[in-house]
C-alpha positions as CSV (number, residue, x, y, z in Angstrom):
1,X,12.6,27.6,5.6
2,X,15.6,25.6,4.4
3,X,14.3,22.6,6.3
4,X,11.0,22.6,4.3
5,X,13.0,22.6,1.0
6,X,14.8,19.4,2.1
7,X,11.5,17.5,2.7
8,X,10.2,15.9,-0.5
9,X,7.0,17.4,-1.8
10,X,5.4,14.0,-1.7
11,X,5.9,13.8,2.1
12,X,4.6,17.3,2.6
13,X,1.5,16.3,0.6
14,X,0.9,13.3,2.8
15,X,1.3,15.5,5.9
16,X,-1.2,18.1,4.5
17,X,-3.8,15.4,3.5
18,X,-3.4,13.8,6.9
19,X,-4.0,17.2,8.6
20,X,-7.1,17.9,6.5
21,X,-8.6,14.5,7.2
22,X,-7.9,14.8,10.9
23,X,-9.4,18.3,11.0
24,X,-12.6,17.3,9.2
25,X,-13.1,14.2,11.2
26,X,-12.6,16.1,14.5
27,X,-15.6,18.2,13.5
28,X,-17.8,15.2,13.6
29,X,-16.1,12.6,15.8
30,X,-14.1,12.5,19.0
31,X,-10.3,12.3,19.2
32,X,-9.9,8.5,19.2
33,X,-12.2,7.9,16.3
34,X,-10.6,10.7,14.3
35,X,-7.1,9.4,14.8
36,X,-8.3,5.9,13.9
37,X,-9.8,7.3,10.7
38,X,-6.5,8.9,9.7
39,X,-4.4,5.9,10.5
40,X,-6.9,3.6,8.7
41,X,-6.9,5.7,5.6
42,X,-3.2,6.0,5.6
43,X,-2.8,2.2,5.8
44,X,-5.4,1.6,3.1
45,X,-3.7,4.1,0.8
46,X,-0.2,2.5,1.2
47,X,-1.3,-1.2,1.3
48,X,-4.2,-1.3,-1.0
49,X,-3.8,1.6,-3.4
50,X,0.0,1.6,-3.7
51,X,1.0,-2.0,-3.1
52,X,-2.0,-4.3,-4.0
53,X,-3.3,-2.3,-6.9
54,X,0.1,-1.1,-8.0
55,X,-1.1,2.5,-8.4
56,X,1.9,4.0,-6.6
57,X,5.0,3.2,-4.6
58,X,4.3,2.0,-1.1
59,X,6.6,3.7,1.4
60,X,6.7,3.6,5.2
61,X,7.6,7.3,5.3
62,X,4.5,8.1,3.4
63,X,2.5,6.4,6.1
64,X,4.5,8.2,8.8
65,X,4.0,11.6,7.3
66,X,0.3,10.9,6.9
67,X,-0.2,10.1,10.6
68,X,2.2,12.7,11.9
69,X,-0.5,15.3,12.3
70,X,-2.3,12.9,14.7
71,X,0.8,12.8,16.9
72,X,1.1,16.6,16.9
73,X,-2.6,16.9,17.8
74,X,-2.4,14.3,20.6
75,X,0.7,16.0,22.1
76,X,-1.0,19.4,21.9
77,X,-4.3,18.4,23.3
78,X,-3.8,15.4,25.5
79,X,-0.2,15.5,26.8
80,X,0.2,19.2,27.3
81,X,-3.3,19.7,28.7
């Protein structure tokens, strides 16, 4: 539990939102399309919303935490299958 306290809440929020988007897209699309959707939305959020529009602070770690659920899903379903 101490490890979760060390991760900034912003990064946990990115992980949570990435997980929700992946889950919802997997209900409709296949794995490849769903992962693409998560990656695309994470890039758009960081590049367009944070950097171009100046609505936030663009960070590479925000992008990484947003797409991390995709890696966990791929490891669980594709690699360990």
